[in-house]
N, C-alpha and C positions, 0 to 999 in steps of 0.2 A: 274601342278603348277611349276613355275620357282623358283630357289633357289638363294638367295643372302647371301653371307658370308661377315661379317663385321669384321675387324681386331681388335675388342675390345669387351669386355663383358660389357662395360659401357652402362647402359640403355639409357642415353642421346644420345649417338652416334647411337645406334641401332634404337631408335625411330625416330631420324632425318632422317636416311636412309630410314626407312619405309615411313615416310611422303613424302619425296622427290620422291621416286619411285612411290608411289600411285598418285602423282600429274602428273608425266611425262607419265606413261604407263597405259594402260587399263588392262594389264595382272594381274593375281593373283600371289603373291609371298610368299615364306616362307623365313623368315629372321633368321639368326643365327649369334651370336657373338662368336668369338673365340679369344684366346690370341695369339698374334703374336709379334715377336721380331722386334724392330725398329733398333737395332744396333747403336743407337746414344744415347746421354745423356738423362737421364730421363726427363730433361727439355731442349729441344732444344733451343739454344741461338741465332739463326739467321735464316734467310730465307732458306739458302741452307741446313743447318742441318735439319730443319723441313721438307722440301720437301724430303730430303734423307731418313729421318725416315719413312715418309709415303710410299715411294717407297719400302723400305726394308720390311716393314710390309706386303705390298701387295705380294712381292716375296715369303715371308715366308708361305703364305697360298695358293698359286696358284696350289699346288699339290692336294688340296682338290677338290671334285666334286661340282661344282656350275655353275650357268649361269652367275653370276656377282660376282665380288670381290670388296669390298669398303674399303678404308683405310682413316682414318681421324687422322691427327697428328697436335696437337696444339703446338705452339711455341711462342717465344718472340724475339724481335729484338730491339737493343738499337738505339734510335733515339735521338741524342744529349745526354743529361744526363738521359733520362727517357726511360723505356721500353714501347713498344707497343705489344699488343697481337694479334694473328691471328691463322689460321689453314690452312693446305693444305689438299685437298681431292683428292685422285687418285682412279680411277675406271677402271677395266678391265673386259672383257668377254673372255679373252684368244685369242681374235682376234683384237679388237680395244682397245684403251686406251683413257681415258679422265682425265683431271685434272683441278682444279680451286682452287683459294685461297679465303678465306673469306675476309670481310672487316677487317681493322685493327682499333684498338682503344687504346688510351693511358691509361697506368696504373698509379694509384696514386703513388706519390713519396715513401710513406711508403712500398708499395708492391715492387716497383723497388729496394728499398734498400735491402729488404729481398731476392729478386732474386739474387742481386749482392753478397749476403752473402752465396748463394748456395741453397736456398729453391726453390722448384718447385712452379709454379704459384698457383696451387690449395692449397698447404700448406700455402703459404703466404696469400691467401684470407682468409683461416680459422683463421689464427692468427690475421689479421687486423680486420676482421669483426666478430670475435668470433663465428665461425660456425664450423661445422664438415662435412667433405666429400663433400664440395660444388662443386667439379668437377664432381660429379655424380648427381648433382642437377642443380641449375641455373648458377653456375660458375661465373667468374668475370663479364662477359657481362651482366648477369641477375642482379647481385648485383648492378653494377655500373649504369645500365640503369633503376633502380627501376622496373625491370621485364617488361619493355616495349619491350625488345628483350630478349626472353628466350634463353638459351644456345642451345636448340633444334632448334628453329627457326633460330638462327645465322648460324647453319650448313646447314639447309635445302636449303637455296638459293645457297650456294656454291655447294652442291651435285647436285642440278638441273643443274647448269652451267657445272659441270663435266660430266653430262649425255648428253650434247648436241651432241657429236659424235655418240651416240647410238640412240637418238631420231630423228636425222637427218642423218641417216646412208648413204643415197644416196650422201650426200655432203662430207662424210669423208671416 
């Protein structure tokens, strides 16, 4: 059985990785979430910082023994006066490397205001929508899409895209 280590203990990120790998490969996998340092802000505030955080988390765990390493880093970027949310996914097998970005979506002005005040997106969601720990549940994407897109499914497509160099290894 092959092992996949995810740079987070967040059950949403672990489950998204599991779903994506099971769609792409016929192999059996064991999945483990571990804490990893991003070495960036708790709330990455632009595309470059978010990608850098994902890369740093991946580097932080590559000393561990696994067949694949997966890092998912969520971030926001200011578009005119409003933030949009997204995540970067980076994957390595210590030989090849894949990366992909999720779709972006606009955040409500109330949430953007809280982010500008220094809150993380998950905390801003909890304040505006009167929830708790939404980042380990359906997150902003689930809340704002009335769960038409779950946070898990939001990540799954990008993980599948990041796996293209592995599923098409003869081309990469």
